[in-house]
N, C-alpha and C positions, 0 to 999 in steps of 0.2 A: 504493500500500500504506500502511495506517495505521501510524504509528510510535507504539508504546506509550510513555506518559509516567508518571512516578511521581505519587503523590498530592500531592507538593510543587508540581507544575506543573499538574495536571489541574483543569479547571473543570467543574462540574456544571450543566447547563442544566435547569431545572425546568419549562420550557415555552416555547413560542414567544412572543417579545416580553418575556420575563422576564430579570432579571439572571442572569448566570452566576456562581455562587458557587465560590470555590476549595474543592477537596475537602478540603484540610487543615483548613479552618475547619469544614466540615460534620462531619468526623470528630471534631474537638475538641468540637463541640456534642453529638455522640452520647455522648461521655464525660463530659458535664456540666462542661466546662472553658471555657465561653463566658459572658461577662457583657455584656449590652447596656447602653449608656449613651445616653439619649434626650434630645433637645433640643426646642426650641419647634416645630420642623417637624411633630412627631407630633400636636401639639394644634391646629394650624391647621385641619384638617378638622372639628374640634369647635367651631369658631367663635372660638377664642382667638387673640390676636395674637402675632406673633413679636416679637423685642426692638425692632426698628425701629418697628413699628406700635404697640407699647406706649408708646414714647417719644412718638410723635405723639398718641396718645390722652390721655396725661397732660398734655401741653402744651395740648391742645384745651380742657381743663377749667381748668388753673391759670394759663396765660399765653397768651391768644388772639392777642396781637400777634406773639409769636415763632412760635406755631403757624402763622400765616398765611404766614410765610416758610418754615418747615420743610416744610409740605405741598406747596410749589411745587418742591421739590428732587427730581429723578427718582432712583429707586433705582439704585444702582450707579455714580453719577457719580464722577469722579476728584476728588482734593483740590484741583484747580485751578478747580473750579466756583465761580462768583461769583454768589450769589443777591443779590437786592435787599435792602439793609440799611437802607433809608430808615426813619427813625423809631426805630431801635434804638440802645441804648446800647452802649458797648464791651463791657460784660459780656454783654449779649444776643448780640452778634456772636461773642464767643468760644464761646458755646454752639452757635451755628449752625455755626461752622467745625468743631467737634468732631463734630457730627451729620453733616456732609458726608463726613468720613473714616471714619464708622462706629464711633466711640468712644461707643457708646450708654450704657455704664456711667458714663463720665466726664460725659456730658451730664446724666444724672439726678443725679449727685453735685453738679454745678455748680448745677443748678436747686434742689436740696434745700438747699444751703448758702446760696443767694440768698434763698430763701423762709423758711427756718427757722433760718438761721445755723449749724446743725450737723446731723450725721446722727444720727437716732434713730428708734426703732421707730414712734413715733406722729406722724411728720412728715406734712405735707400730701401730699408725693409718695408716701409708702408707703401712706397711707390710700387714695389714689386708685388705686394699683396693686392693692391688695386689692379695692376695689370693682369694678374692671374685670375682674379675673380670677375673681371670684365671680359674674359675670354669669349671670342666670337662663337656664335652658334648655340649659346646656352638658352634654352627655352624652358618654360615651366613644365614640370613633369605631372603625371596624373595625381600624384600625392599632394602637390600644391593645390590643384583644383578641388580635390576632395576636402582638404582642410579649409579652404576658403568657403566652401558651402557649409561646412560644419560650424564655421566661425560666425555665421549669421545668427544673431541673438533675437531676431524679430524686429526689423526696423533699423538695425545697426550691425555692420560686419566688423568685428574686432578680433585681432589676432596679434600675438606677441612672438617675437623671434630674437634670437641672439645672432642670427646670420646677418652678414653685411649686404648680401645680394638683394636684388629687387624682384625676385622671381614670384613672390606672393602677389606683389602689385600687378605684375604682368598676367598672372593667372586670373585676377579679378576682371581684367578687361574683357575676357571671353565670357564672363558670366553676369557681370553687373557693370554699371557705370564706373568710371575711375574712382579709386579709393585713395584717401590721403595717406601720406607717409610721414611718420614722426620718428625722430631719433634723439636719444639722450635727453638733453634739457628741454626740448620742445614737446616731449610726450605729455599729454594731458593727464590730469589726476584721474584715477579710476572712479567710475560711477556706473550705476546701472541705467542711467539715462542714455538716450540715443546719441547725444553729442560725444559720448566716449566711443569713437569708431575710427577705424583705420588700421594700418599695419604699424605696430609699435616696435621699433628696432631699439631694444634696450641696450645694445652694445654698439650702436651707431650703424649708419647705412652709407653705402657708396653714393656720392653725389651723382646726380644724373648727368652733370657736365664733367667729363673726364679731366678737364683742365683744372678743376677745383680740388683742393685738398679736403679729404673726408676725415672727420673726427671719429676714430674707431677705438673701442676697448679691445686692445690686441695683446699688449704686454702686461707683465706683472705690475708695472708702475701704473698702467691704465686702470687695472682692476682696483688697485689701492686708491686711485684718485676718485673713481666713480662709485665704488662700494663703501669705502671707509671715509674719505675726506669730504667729498661732496654729497655722498649718500643718495645719488640720483636713482640708482637701481634698487637698493634695498627699500627705500621709502615707497617706490612704485609697487614693488612686490608685496610689501606688508599690506598696503591698501587693497591691492587686487585679491590677496588671499583671504581677506575678510568679506569680500563681496562675491567672489566667484570660486568655484572648484577649479583649480589649476590642473591642466592635463598636459604633461610633457610628452613630446613626440620627437624622435630623432636624436636622442641622447644615449650615451652609455653612462654607467654610474661613475666612472672615473674621468669623464670629460672635465677639463678645467672650468668651463662655464657652469657645468652642473654643480661642481663643488661650491662655487660662489653662490649660485642660486639657492642651493639647499641650506647653506649657512645663513642666508638672508631670511629664511622663514623658520628654520628648525629651532632657533633660540627663543622665538616667541610662542612656540607651540604649547608650552606649559604655562605661559603667562596670560594668554588671551583666549578666552573660551569661544570667541566668535570666529576664530580661524577655521576655514572650511577644509574638508578633506582634500588632499592632493593625490593625483594619480600619475602613473607613467606607463606608456606602452613599452614593454621590454621583451625583446626577442632572443631566444636561445634554441639550440637544437642539439640534444634533447633538453627537457626542462632542467634548469639549474636551480634547485630549491635553496641552496645556500645563497645564491645571488638574490633570489626573491626575498629571503629573510633580511639580506643586507639593505635592500630598498626599504623594507618595512621599518627597520631600525633607524633609517634616516627620516622617517616621518612621511614616507611616500607609499601609497598603495599600488603595487605593480599589477598590470594587466598583461599577462603573458601571451605571447603568440609564437608560433614556430618560425624561426628565422631562415629556414632553407629557401632556396630559389630566390635569392636576392630580396628577402623580406617581403615576398609577394603577399603573404597572408596579412600583413599589416595594411598594405595598400587596399586589398580587397575588403578588409574589415571596415576601413574608413569610408570607402566608396559605398558599401552597402548601408552603413549607418547614415551617410548623407542622403542616399536615395529614400530611406525610410524615415528621415527626420520629421519630427512633428512640426517643425517651423517652416521648412521650405522643401520638404521631401516631394518625391513624385507621387501624386495622388493615385495614379494608375498602378504604381508599384505596390503601394500600401493596400489598395483594393485587391490586387492580385494575390497578395499574401493571405488576406482574409479568406478569399475564395479557395485558395489551395489548402489552407489548414482545415477548413470545415468540411472538406470532402470526406474525411474520416470522422467517425464518432469521437467525441472527446476522450472516452475511455480507451480507445484504441490508438489515439494520436501519440506520437513521441513526446516526451516531457519537454524538449526544447520548443516544439510547436505550441504546446499549451502555454508555456511561459511567454513566448513571443506574442501570441494572441492576446493574452491577458495584459501584457505591457502596452500593446497598441491601444487598448481600451482604457487602461489605467491612466495613461498620459493625456488622454483626449478630454476636451471640454464637453459640455452637455450636448451641444449641437453636433459635434463630430461623432460622439458616441451614438447619438440617435441615427445619424446617417449610416454609420458602420453596422449598427444593429439591423437596420432595414436591409442592408447589403447581405449580412449573414443569413437573415431569414429567407431572403430571395434565393440564396444559394442552398436552401434546404438544410441549414445547420441543425443538428440534433439538439435535444433538450439540454444536454450537458453543456454545450456552448452557450445557449441562451441563459441558462442558470448562472453560468460564470459571468456573463455580462451584468446580470442583475446584482450579483454579489459584489462586483467591482463598483457598481454605482452606489451600493450601500456603504462600501468602504469610504468612498469620497464624501458622502453625506455625513458620515460619522466624523470624518476628519475636519469638517467645517464647523462642527458644534463647539461652543466655548467650553 
């Protein structure tokens, strides 16, 4: 016998092989209370590098001798790895050691100070980063378009990214009118009102004019400036975490931006009761339960998916979620799901179909529930489905009582 669980524990499967999403998150999304924060992983399908690859690409141009050592270091090695330092100075070796342990922001800061003596917008390192990220032929990938659709809160499209590229903005042009770009100090204060809309580049954005210098949070000194001294990013994250469920996409647990982001909210987790639950999509193959517990210990609820085939499961999960979205999903797709599910009796239907059916009704307002109820009846849904609709309506009525 199936034991019913509350929305706090229920997970909704959107299809075979896709990630199971906590229903409490999907219900929050239907209310416009979710804010996606996107990392370098979402731009890799578009041909752009992640942070580690960006460091390698910069060294390949600016210091070929150190690059020859860095490129020989396997991804994911522990800090005891000893690469061949032959021919390098102590200063070079210090940079290599930081690269081994994944402190890529520190590595770029060290390189920048070595080549330019100081950190500034027109340094050799920053110019090269700009050139690399402006590479020709980079177009938004399907995951950019799926996230932009999910970022629609109902009257406002709002999404946060630590990426410097403008691929999210370009993805919007194919779905909506142009969207505003905000970076660092120009980012508006979070609110649930519709004026809080746009792509929020909390680590800076490439200027649309290639001849202009872009202010970017790239090196360790930049992180210190914008997280500790000026507090631009932490203050934004603190406010956003009280208004929205933050959902991280395109990060690994050890990404330098992720460490700073987590530190920005974790300290307040025990002091402020109004901080909302944070989530991350996290892919491994097979399931890495230790890594999942590591995320939980950092105050983040992981949503696991299988990472094989280039993280295709993540893309398909986000695309299907967008198609079935309560805010701007495809009405025909939602109706088709109801039709498909009620072909079987409720007793004979798979548990994931029962959960998805219930979720579609649970998230809907009264008029939409009435419309879908008529649809289910016309499709000759058995009494089990109709009773479920009545039960869900009763749940919502009880929830409105003082």
